[in-house]
C-alpha positions in Angstrom: 0.0 0.0 0.0 1.5 3.3 -1.1 1.2 6.5 0.8 0.8 9.6 -1.2 2.7 12.7 -0.1 0.4 15.7 0.7 0.0 18.3 -2.0 2.1 21.5 -1.5 0.5 24.8 -1.8 1.9 26.8 -4.8 4.7 29.2 -4.0 3.7 32.8 -4.1 5.0 34.5 -7.2 8.1 36.6 -6.6 7.9 40.2 -7.8 9.9 40.9 -10.8 12.9 43.2 -10.3 11.5 45.6 -12.9 8.2 46.0 -10.9 10.2 46.7 -7.7 12.2 49.3 -9.5 9.1 51.0 -11.0 7.6 51.2 -7.5 10.7 52.8 -6.1 10.8 55.3 -8.9 7.1 56.1 -8.3 7.6 56.7 -4.6 10.7 58.8 -5.3 8.7 61.0 -7.8 5.9 61.3 -5.3 8.3 62.5 -2.6 9.9 64.9 -5.0 6.6 66.3 -6.1 5.5 66.9 -2.5 8.9 68.6 -1.8 8.4 70.9 -4.8 4.8 71.7 -3.7 6.2 72.5 -0.2 8.9 74.8 -1.7 6.4 76.6 -3.9 4.0 77.1 -1.0 6.8 78.6 1.1 8.1 80.7 -1.9 4.7 82.2 -2.7 3.0 82.3 0.7 5.6 81.7 3.4 8.0 84.4 2.3 5.1 86.9 2.4 4.4 86.2 6.1 8.1 86.5 6.9 8.6 89.7 4.9 5.5 91.4 6.2 6.7 90.9 9.8 10.1 92.3 8.7 8.3 95.4 7.1 6.5 96.1 10.4 9.8 95.7 12.3 11.7 98.0 10.0 8.9 100.7 10.0 8.7 100.6 13.8 12.4 100.8 14.2 12.6 103.7 11.9 9.9 105.6 13.7 11.7 104.9 17.0 14.9 106.2 15.5 13.2 109.4 14.3 11.7 110.0 17.7 15.3 110.2 19.1 17.6 113.2 18.6 19.3 113.1 15.2 22.9 111.9 15.5 25.6 114.3 14.4 26.3 114.0 10.7 29.4 112.2 9.7 31.5 113.3 6.8 29.8 112.3 3.5 31.7 109.7 1.5 29.6 109.5 -1.6 28.1 111.9 -4.2 24.9 111.2 -6.1 23.3 113.4 -8.8 25.6 116.3 -7.8 24.6 116.2 -4.2 26.4 114.7 -1.2 24.9 111.8 0.7 25.9 110.1 3.9 26.9 106.5 3.6 24.2 104.1 4.8 24.3 100.5 5.8 22.9 98.2 3.0 19.5 96.9 4.0 18.8 99.6 6.6 15.6 101.5 6.4 15.9 105.1 5.2 12.2 106.2 4.6 8.6 105.1 4.6 6.6 104.7 1.4 2.8 105.3 1.1 0.7 105.1 -2.0 -2.9 106.4 -1.6 -4.2 104.3 -4.5 -3.1 101.1 -2.7 -5.3 102.0 0.4 -4.9 104.0 3.6 -3.1 101.1 5.4 -0.4 100.7 2.7 3.0 101.6 4.2 6.3 100.0 3.3 9.8 100.8 4.5 12.3 101.9 1.9 15.7 100.2 2.5 19.1 100.9 1.1 20.0 98.5 -1.7 18.3 96.2 -4.1 19.9 92.8 -3.4 17.6 89.9 -2.7 17.9 90.1 1.1 17.2 93.9 0.9 14.0 93.4 -1.1 12.8 90.9 1.5 12.8 93.8 4.0 11.0 96.4 2.0 11.2 98.4 -1.2 14.8 98.8 -2.3 16.5 102.1 -3.1 18.9 101.7 -6.0 22.5 102.4 -4.9 23.9 105.4 -6.8 20.6 107.1 -7.4 19.4 110.3 -5.7 18.0 110.2 -2.2 14.5 111.1 -1.2 13.7 114.7 -2.3 17.1 115.3 -3.9 17.6 116.7 -7.3 18.1 113.7 -9.6 16.4 110.3 -9.9 15.2 108.6 -6.7 14.8 105.1 -8.0 13.1 102.2 -6.2 12.5 98.5 -6.8 10.1 96.1 -5.2 8.7 92.5 -5.6 5.4 92.1 -7.4 5.0 88.6 -5.9 6.6 86.8 -2.9 8.6 88.4 -0.1 5.8 90.7 1.0 5.0 91.7 -2.6 5.0 95.4 -1.9 4.6 96.3 -5.6 1.9 93.7 -6.3 -0.4 96.5 -7.5 2.2 98.8 -9.1 0.8 98.4 -12.6 -2.5 99.9 -11.3 -0.7 103.3 -10.9 -1.9 106.0 -13.3 -0.6 109.4 -14.4 -1.4 111.9 -11.7 -1.4 109.3 -8.8 0.6 110.4 -5.7 3.5 108.5 -4.1 4.3 109.8 -0.6 7.8 109.3 0.9 8.4 110.2 4.6 11.9 110.8 6.0 13.0 111.9 9.4 12.7 115.6 8.3 10.0 115.8 5.7 7.0 114.3 3.9 7.6 114.3 0.2 4.8 114.0 -2.3 5.7 112.7 -5.8 3.2 112.6 -8.7 3.4 109.9 -11.4 4.0 111.1 -14.9 3.6 107.7 -16.5 2.0 104.4 -15.6 4.3 101.3 -15.0 1.8 99.4 -17.1 2.8 101.4 -20.2 6.5 100.7 -20.2 8.4 97.4 -20.2 12.1 97.2 -20.5 14.8 94.5 -20.1 16.4 94.3 -16.7 19.7 95.5 -18.3 18.1 98.8 -19.3 20.2 101.0 -17.1 18.9 104.2 -18.7 15.9 104.2 -16.4 18.2 104.8 -13.5 20.0 107.8 -15.0 19.8 111.1 -13.2 17.5 112.1 -16.1 16.0 108.9 -17.5 16.5 108.4 -21.2 18.8 111.5 -21.4 22.4 110.2 -21.0 24.7 112.7 -19.5 22.0 115.3 -18.9 22.3 117.4 -15.7 19.2 117.0 -13.6 17.3 120.1 -12.5 14.3 118.4 -10.8 13.7 115.7 -8.1 12.4 112.7 -10.0 11.0 109.3 -9.1 11.4 105.9 -10.8 9.5 102.8 -9.7 10.4 99.3 -11.1 9.1 95.8 -10.6 8.9 92.5 -12.5 6.7 92.8 -15.6 5.3 89.3 -15.1 4.0 87.7 -11.9 6.5 84.9 -12.2 10.3 85.3 -12.8 10.9 87.4 -15.8 13.9 89.4 -17.2 11.5 92.2 -18.1 10.7 95.2 -15.8 7.7 97.4 -15.6 8.8 101.0 -15.0 7.0 104.2 -14.1 8.3 107.7 -13.7 7.2 110.7 -11.6 8.4 114.0 -10.2 8.4 115.7 -6.8 5.4 118.0 -6.4 5.6 119.2 -2.8 7.7 118.9 0.4 6.3 119.4 3.9 8.9 119.8 6.6 8.1 117.9 9.8 
């Protein structure tokens, strides 16, 4: 009498190496996609929160500084647009900017310099251009998106709109001569920063204003530019 051996259950099929590799690639792409989404969320939302806090801090610090007696002036070391200026620390706040068209609550510090860290703390003043209220071209740059996006609505400015700049000693009211929506230039167009824009070598006779920002909402080599002039000065 023969004894039959019990039947063995079939071995589970082993996953092919190609299938395992495809799964690993899929998981990797998923993780990469989530990381990219996280970075985009921070770039387009998180940086605004950080910069807006920095704006408030710079503005409060500037007002506190103004409330104290002015320090004795040191010997000027630079000359801009035919006038002497004191050397300032890059990134430090030098004025407050208000634009009535943007609402009564709109106020942004103007900081020295236009490097990326400077523009995360306010609107940047182009190094080498005239200071607030000075004869020549007072030129500013600001983000249209991210980092507090202080110039998010810059293209809404129209001819005749006011731009108010407050310093320790005065409140300066500029009036726009052109709308930033009407002029787009390459970022290399240095003529917009000349003492008299588009007039190379000309000697300035008026206090002018130039506002610049990215032409597109996303990264672009093009710049939207608006020009204005100083209309009035009220000493504080």
